[in-house]
Structure formats: structure tokens, C-alpha cells
N, C-alpha and C positions, 0 to 999 in steps of 0.2 A: 604248712597246711593250715594251721590256725590263723596265721596272719592273713592268708589267702581268703577263708572265711570272712573273717571281719571286713576285709576290702570289698568282698561281693555284696555282703548285707549291708553295709554303708550305702554303695552304688545304689542299691535296689531301694533302699529307703529314701535316696535322693531323687531318684526317678519317681518314685511313689508322690512325693511331695510336689516335685513339679508338675505331674499329670494332675493332680487335685487341684492346682491353681488353675490350670487350664479349663478343666470341667466343672468348676465352680458356678452353680446355677445363678443365671441372670435372666431378667424377664425378656431380653430380646435373643436369646439362646435356644438353640434346638435341644430337646430334652436329651441330655446325654446319660440318663441313669443307668440304662442297658450298659453302655459302654464303661461307666465307671465302676459296676459292679463287676463285668468281665474282666477288666484290667487289675482290679483288687484280686481277683481270683487268681490270675496268671501270677501277678506278683508273689503272692503268697507261695505259689507252687515253686517258681525260680529264685525265690529269695529265703523265706523262713524254712521252708521244707528242705531245700538244699542245705542250709547251715545244719539242720537236725540231721538230715542224712550224711554228710561230710563228717560232723562229730562222732557219731557212733560206728560209721564204718571205718573211720580212720585208726580208732582203737584196735581193729585185727591187724593193722599195718606195724603196730610198736613191736620192736624186738623182743624175742622171747614170749609173744603172747600168740595164742594159737585159738583163734575163733573161727570156726567155719559156719558162715550164714547159709540161711537156705536162698537159692536162687530166686524165690518168690517175693523174698523180702523187700525189693526193690519196687515192686508193684505200686504200692501205696504213694511212691515218691514221682510216679511218672507225671507227665504232661500227657492228658488224654486227648484223644481226637474231638470229643465233645466239648471241652474246654476250648480248644483251639478253633473249633467251628463256630461255637458261641461270640467267642472274641472277635474272629475275624467278620463276622457278620455284622457286630455291633460296630466295629471300627471302619467297615465299608459304608456303614449309614452314617457314621461320624464324619467321616471324609467328605461324602457327598453333600451332607448338611453343613460344612464349614468353608464353602465357598463364598466369595463375597455376594454372589447372586442370591444364594439359599439365605444367607442371614439377612440379606437386605429383604427377601421375602417375608421373614420371622418378623422383622422390625415392623413392616408394613401390616402384619396382622396384629401386632400389639398395638399400633396406632389405631385400629379399629376399635379395641377396648376402650382406649382413652377417650375417643369420640362418644363412645356409647355413654362413659362417665360423664363427659361434658353434657350430654342430651338430659341425663338424668338429673345433674344439678339444675340446669335451667328449667325442667321442668317443675321441680320442687320451687324454684324461686317464683315461677309462674303461678303456682298454687298459692302461695303466700301472698303474691300481688292481688290475685284474685280475690283472696280472702278480705285483704284491706279494703278493695273497693266494695266487696259484696256487705260489709258492716255498715258504710255508708248507705248504699241503696236499700238494705233493710230497714234502717229508719226512715227513709224517703216511703218506704211502702207503709209504715206506720201513719206517716202523714198522711198520706192518700187516704188509707182504710181505716184508719182509727178512729175512735170517738175522741171527743174533745180530752177527756184525761189522757188517753192514751198519746194523743198530739203534744200534749203538753210535756209529759213524760219523757216523750221521743226527742223533743227540741232540748230539754234541759239535759238531758244524756249527751247530746250532740255536742252541746257547749262545754259540758264538763270534760268531755273525752276528746275535744279537738276533732270533731267529726263534723264540721259545718261544711265541708266540701270533699271532694275527692282530690287526694293531694297529688301535684304534679309529678313528686317521687314516684307514688303509686303507679301512674300512668306509665312513667319511663321505665319502671321494673317490669311492668306486664308486656310493654312492647318488645323491650329489650330481650327477655326471656323468649318471647315468641321467635324473635329472630335468633337468637342463640340456639333454640331448638332444631330450628330448620337448617342452619348452617351445619350444626353437629351432624344432622342428618345427612346432608347433601356430602359433606367431607367424609364421613364412614363410608358410604355408598359408593363415592369416587374412589377410595383408596382402596375397597374391596375389589373393585371392578378393574381399576389400574394394575392391581396386583397380579391380574391374570395375563396382562400383556409381558412377553418377554421382552420386548423393546424398552419398557419402562423401567424394568427390574435391570437391564444391563446399562441403561443411561444413569441411573442412580449409584449403581456399583462402581461403574466407569469413574464417576465424579469424584467419590470419596478415595477411589484407589489412584487415580491420578493425581490428586492433591495431597496424598500422605496424609489425609485427615480421617484416617479409620475409626480411632477411638472417639474422636470429636463428633463424628456422625451417629456413632451408636450411642452416645451419652446424652448428647444435647440436641438432636434434632426434634424440630417441630415442624408440623403441617399445616398450611392453611390453603383457602382458595384464594387464585390471583385476583386481584380487585378489577383489574382490566380485561382479564379473559377468564371468564366463569369454567372455562373447560380445563384449566391449567391448575395442578396441583403445584404448590411452591414447598420445598423441603429446605428448611433453613437450620445451619448449625453454624457455630463460632467463627470458624475460619472458611466456610464455603457456604455455597447455594447451589440448588438447581431446580428447575422448573420442568415439569412433563405433564404432556398432553397423550391422549391416547383414543383410538378409534371405540375403544371399550364404552366411552361416554354416550356415544349414538345408539350403543347396544342397550343401555340401560336407562337412558335419560326419559322422563316423564313425557316432557314435551319439549324436545331439544330447539326446536326452531323458534319458538315463542318467547324465550327468555334468553337465549345466547347471542352474544356480541360475535362470536367466532364460531364456525363450524369446526368440530374436532376432524383430526386428521385421520 
């Protein structure tokens, strides 16, 4: 009996470790906290508690030992219907949200956050570039409106600090940041819109499933707008890529006919 208990506990611990590896939190995973908690609760009941119950109950089975337990003594070791229902609900949710399509939708949602971060970075760069240019225009304003002493001081300051012209690097940084902000905005909203299209989700999921590149897709995928087809989002990972278009572009586009080379399907 003791040998059996050891085997049972070892098996439960192994299963718990295996499950913990699978439910380990990652950015592009559905939140499995409820399932993790319910699984831990079930495993404790069928593992540690079973070991404890077996240990004290087998004492009454030894020859020459007469221990009459109360029939209610086993209640605390039962697996309750509430435990089972809580687990089954979390388990059902976990299964539904572990399909290729569901995980694709989660990843697209994470990509929205990435584009938001890109937008914020470009906005900060734009602010910096504007400050660089404003430093020069402020000197120019002093040249226009200042008295003679102010003009002299402004000219000297511009010379000493290499501010005798707006730099090409500042101009490029300014324009690049504006373009970057707009591209991030468009990409973010295209992802958000396309994620509502079941056909798009199916196409993406089918691509990484058919090519057996699941982990490559979820670990390495980047998204961009196609250079030749502005209505197409390209998803590229190391071993494969896929381009998707959606009727959702026409639903959300600000002025689809004025800027597009192709009409969304």
C-alpha cells in the first residue's frame, strides 16, 4: 500500500509539473489563471490528500490493530462537485481558447499593443525633432524682433552651438516620425479590424498549421502593410509568411478610394 502511495504521489507531481509548463504565462497566451488555480486544487485533492488519507486509513488495516473510524471522517477528502464544476468550466474555457484560431486572435491583439508602443516611440521622436528645429526658429525670432544687442547675442549663440541652420538630420527625423506615427496608426487599426474577420483568422492559422511552424509563428512574427497593396497586412516569421486582406478595411477606412491602389475584397 505504501509503495502504491509513493507511485501515485510521484505521478501526480509529474503531471502537475507538466501542466505548469504548458500554462506558463506568455504574452500571446489566453489568461489561464483560473485553470491553473483549479488544476492545482484538483491535483492537491487527488494527490497530497489521497496520500494523507491512505496513510492514516491503512493503519486500521494492520493485523492486531482495531481502530474504528467515524463514517464521516472521509468527507474532508472527497472531491466536491463545486471543485469539479469550477475546474470543468475553466478547463472548457482553456480548451476553447487553445485552438489555432483562438491563439491567433490573441496574438493579433498583442500586435495592437506593439503598434501602440511604436506610435508612442515615434511621437517622442517627433517631439525631439520639433524641439531641435524650434531652437533654431527661436533664434530667428530674436533676429527679427530683437534689438541690436539681442541680435548680436543671438548670432553668437547660434555660432557657438552649431545652430546656424536647421539640420537635415532634424528635418529627416521630423518627417520620418510623422510617417512612422501614421503607419503605426494604420497598422494598429487594420489589425484591430481584420481580427474581427473569421476568414482572416482562418487563413493565418491555416498557414502556420499547414507548414508546421507553430512556435516560429508565435515567437517571431512581425506585421507590416504591403508596399504594393495598402489593404494587405503581411505577417512574416522565419520559416513562412502570409498576406491577408479583409472587407473590414472598407468598413473602417477613412477615405478608402482616395489612397488605395486596390479595393478590399
